[in-house]
LUMTI-504832 format. One line per field, with one value per residue: residue in three letters; residue number from 1; x, y, z of N, C-alpha, C in turn; chain. Coordinates in Angstrom, 2 decimals. Layout:
LUMTI-504832
aa: c(ala  ...)
i: c(NUM  ...)
nu: c(X  ...)
nv: c(Y  ...)
nw: c(Z  ...)
cau: c(X  ...)
cav: c(Y  ...)
caw: c(Z  ...)
cu: c(X  ...)
cv: c(Y  ...)
cw: c(Z  ...)
ch: c(A  ...)
This chain:
LUMTI-504832
aa: c(met  asp  leu  lys  met  ser  phe  ala  lys  arg  ala  val  val  trp  leu  phe  val  gly  leu  ile  val  gly  gly  ile  ala  ala  asp  trp  trp  glu  arg  his  arg  ala  ala  asn  asp  ile  ala  asp  leu  lys  val  arg  gln  ala  asp  gln  leu  lys  glu  ser  gln  ala  lys  met  glu  gln  lys  ile  glu  gln  leu  ser  arg  asp  leu  asn  thr  glu  arg  gln  arg  arg  glu  ala  leu  glu  arg  val  leu  ala  asp  leu  arg  lys  gly  ser)
i: c(1  2  3  4  5  6  7  8  9  10  11  12  13  14  15  16  17  18  19  20  21  22  23  24  25  26  27  28  29  30  31  32  33  34  35  36  37  38  39  40  41  42  43  44  45  46  47  48  49  50  51  52  53  54  55  56  57  58  59  60  61  62  63  64  65  66  67  68  69  70  71  72  73  74  75  76  77  78  79  80  81  82  83  84  85  86  87  88)
nu: c(-3.11  -3.51  -6.32  -5.45  -3.42  -5.81  -6.98  -5.17  -4.76  -7.40  -7.48  -4.89  -5.77  -7.78  -6.94  -5.58  -7.30  -9.21  -7.42  -7.06  -9.25  -10.04  -8.17  -9.30  -11.31  -10.20  -8.80  -11.01  -12.45  -10.73  -9.81  -12.88  -12.94  -10.75  -12.25  -14.53  -12.84  -11.70  -13.59  -14.98  -12.78  -12.74  -15.39  -14.50  -12.26  -13.16  -15.46  -13.29  -12.15  -14.35  -14.52  -11.83  -12.13  -13.97  -13.30  -10.99  -12.90  -13.84  -11.90  -10.44  -12.93  -12.43  -9.74  -10.14  -12.17  -10.38  -8.86  -10.04  -11.59  -8.00  -7.60  -10.06  -8.50  -6.09  -6.86  -8.80  -6.36  -5.43  -6.78  -6.06  -3.98  -3.97  -5.76  -4.34  -2.07  -3.59  -3.98  -1.32)
nv: c(33.45  34.85  33.96  31.37  31.83  32.77  30.68  29.19  30.49  30.15  28.16  27.07  28.65  27.50  24.83  25.51  26.33  23.66  22.43  23.50  23.37  20.85  19.75  20.74  19.68  17.14  17.36  18.11  15.07  13.60  14.67  14.00  11.41  10.73  11.59  9.63  7.24  7.63  8.55  5.58  3.91  5.32  4.11  0.94  1.47  1.99  -0.40  -2.93  -2.05  -1.94  -5.06  -5.74  -5.15  -6.58  -8.98  -8.54  -8.43  -10.96  -12.29  -11.62  -12.09  -14.60  -15.06  -14.41  -16.37  -18.55  -17.80  -17.56  -20.31  -21.44  -20.30  -21.82  -24.12  -23.85  -22.98  -24.90  -27.14  -25.66  -26.33  -29.26  -29.25  -28.27  -29.23  -32.09  -31.29  -31.12  -33.39  -34.92)
nw: c(-54.37  -52.14  -51.06  -50.74  -48.58  -46.83  -46.41  -44.84  -42.58  -41.21  -41.16  -39.36  -37.16  -36.71  -35.92  -33.41  -31.69  -31.56  -30.30  -27.87  -27.07  -27.13  -25.39  -22.98  -22.27  -22.34  -19.95  -18.04  -18.23  -17.31  -15.10  -13.69  -14.30  -12.10  -9.91  -9.58  -9.28  -6.58  -5.18  -5.46  -4.28  -1.72  -0.74  -1.27  0.67  3.14  3.21  3.66  6.10  7.60  7.51  8.28  11.09  11.98  12.27  13.55  16.25  16.19  16.39  19.49  20.94  20.61  21.55  24.00  24.91  24.50  26.78  29.40  29.38  30.14  32.31  33.96  33.90  35.32  37.62  38.58  38.50  40.34  42.28  43.11  43.61  45.98  47.43  47.23  48.61  51.09  52.01  51.98)
cau: c(-2.56  -4.42  -7.07  -4.74  -2.87  -6.29  -7.27  -4.13  -4.55  -8.30  -6.82  -4.11  -6.56  -9.07  -6.43  -5.17  -8.91  -9.63  -6.03  -7.45  -10.74  -9.64  -6.98  -9.91  -11.87  -9.46  -8.67  -12.20  -12.21  -9.47  -10.84  -14.14  -12.50  -10.12  -12.92  -14.69  -11.73  -11.50  -15.02  -15.10  -11.59  -13.01  -15.89  -13.90  -11.46  -14.58  -15.92  -12.33  -12.18  -15.13  -14.36  -11.27  -12.85  -15.14  -11.78  -10.70  -13.31  -13.80  -10.53  -10.82  -13.77  -11.28  -8.56  -10.70  -12.54  -9.60  -8.37  -11.00  -10.33  -7.02  -7.70  -10.26  -7.83  -5.65  -8.07  -8.76  -4.95  -4.68  -7.60  -6.03  -2.91  -4.28  -6.09  -3.44  -1.21  -4.20  -4.51  0.02)
cav: c(33.31  35.56  33.24  30.53  31.80  32.64  29.08  28.22  30.92  29.60  26.37  27.05  28.85  26.33  23.81  25.63  25.98  22.36  21.65  23.81  22.77  19.05  19.76  21.57  18.88  16.03  17.84  17.36  14.17  12.81  14.76  13.55  10.00  10.58  11.87  8.62  6.36  8.66  7.77  4.17  3.83  5.08  2.94  0.04  1.10  1.80  -2.19  -3.62  -1.99  -3.16  -6.44  -5.72  -5.38  -7.73  -10.38  -8.64  -8.68  -12.55  -12.83  -10.85  -13.11  -15.89  -15.04  -14.45  -17.31  -19.40  -17.32  -18.62  -21.95  -21.60  -19.86  -22.51  -25.44  -23.42  -22.81  -26.58  -27.84  -25.54  -26.93  -30.64  -28.91  -27.65  -31.08  -33.10  -30.53  -31.28  -34.70  -34.98)
caw: c(-53.73  -51.18  -50.84  -49.67  -47.00  -45.78  -45.59  -43.88  -41.53  -40.70  -40.77  -38.24  -36.14  -35.96  -35.20  -32.11  -31.34  -31.45  -29.42  -26.60  -26.62  -26.53  -23.85  -21.80  -21.98  -21.81  -18.27  -17.04  -18.16  -16.25  -13.55  -13.57  -14.07  -10.73  -8.40  -9.55  -8.67  -5.46  -4.56  -5.29  -3.81  -0.36  -0.57  -1.12  1.73  4.52  3.78  3.90  6.98  8.35  7.49  9.51  12.22  12.01  11.92  14.80  16.77  16.22  17.09  20.30  21.75  20.53  22.51  25.30  25.29  25.18  28.52  30.17  29.27  30.78  33.97  34.47  33.73  36.19  38.81  38.63  39.06  41.92  43.49  42.94  43.91  47.28  48.30  47.43  49.93  52.56  52.29  52.87)
cu: c(-3.03  -5.54  -6.11  -4.46  -4.36  -7.08  -6.48  -4.40  -5.90  -7.74  -6.12  -4.99  -7.54  -8.41  -6.31  -6.71  -9.66  -8.17  -6.90  -8.05  -10.52  -8.74  -8.12  -10.85  -11.20  -8.95  -9.90  -12.63  -12.23  -9.55  -11.79  -13.86  -11.88  -10.76  -13.89  -13.77  -11.53  -12.37  -15.23  -13.99  -11.67  -14.12  -15.65  -12.56  -12.54  -15.08  -14.69  -11.71  -12.92  -14.79  -13.17  -11.34  -13.31  -14.21  -11.67  -11.36  -13.69  -12.39  -10.25  -11.33  -13.17  -10.25  -9.40  -11.54  -11.62  -8.71  -8.84  -10.42  -8.84  -7.14  -8.68  -9.60  -6.62  -6.21  -7.96  -7.45  -4.85  -5.45  -6.92  -4.80  -2.62  -4.99  -5.25  -2.45  -2.43  -4.14  -2.91  0.34)
cv: c(33.87  35.13  31.74  30.54  32.43  31.98  28.79  29.14  30.59  28.35  26.00  27.46  28.00  25.05  23.95  25.89  25.14  22.13  22.23  23.60  20.78  19.04  20.16  20.03  17.73  16.06  17.48  16.49  13.23  13.64  14.40  12.12  9.83  10.85  10.90  7.33  6.49  7.78  6.30  3.74  4.47  4.38  1.50  -0.11  0.87  0.05  -2.76  -3.12  -2.41  -4.72  -6.90  -5.86  -5.83  -8.96  -9.93  -8.82  -10.15  -13.10  -12.50  -11.85  -14.68  -16.26  -15.20  -15.67  -18.51  -18.72  -17.83  -19.28  -22.30  -21.31  -20.49  -23.72  -24.76  -23.41  -24.26  -26.99  -26.83  -26.02  -28.42  -30.44  -28.99  -29.16  -31.94  -32.33  -30.72  -32.66  -35.36  -35.04)
cw: c(-52.42  -50.42  -50.32  -48.40  -45.78  -45.07  -45.13  -42.63  -40.30  -40.26  -39.51  -36.96  -35.81  -35.16  -33.33  -31.05  -30.77  -29.97  -28.32  -26.13  -26.27  -25.88  -22.55  -21.34  -21.91  -20.13  -18.02  -17.52  -17.26  -15.58  -12.96  -12.92  -12.46  -9.70  -8.39  -8.74  -7.20  -4.79  -4.55  -4.62  -1.86  0.05  -0.30  0.42  3.22  4.62  3.55  5.56  8.50  8.61  8.32  10.97  12.75  12.40  13.74  15.96  17.37  16.86  18.79  21.01  21.50  21.84  24.18  26.05  25.61  26.56  29.62  30.89  30.33  32.31  34.78  34.36  34.95  37.49  39.49  39.59  40.36  43.49  44.05  44.17  45.49  48.11  48.46  49.01  51.53  52.75  53.00  53.91)
ch: c(A  A  A  A  A  A  A  A  A  A  A  A  A  A  A  A  A  A  A  A  A  A  A  A  A  A  A  A  A  A  A  A  A  A  A  A  A  A  A  A  A  A  A  A  A  A  A  A  A  A  A  A  A  A  A  A  A  A  A  A  A  A  A  A  A  A  A  A  A  A  A  A  A  A  A  A  A  A  A  A  A  A  A  A  A  A  A  A)
């Protein structure tokens, strides 16, 4: 009976040791995976930021061109109106 208790105690001790080591390993694994995910996310966000900035710069350039075009049209119309008033 003493031998069975000894084996049972050893089994329980090794079970607890295995659970503790497994928990530590799982925690380490999860932290490592989370750190990699965060690094990947930072890279992805940096790429998205660059892409968004490039799109905004293109949009600003387009709006500037449109504004210049409208300004030229207005100036041309003002000249035509001034010429018409001089002629009247």
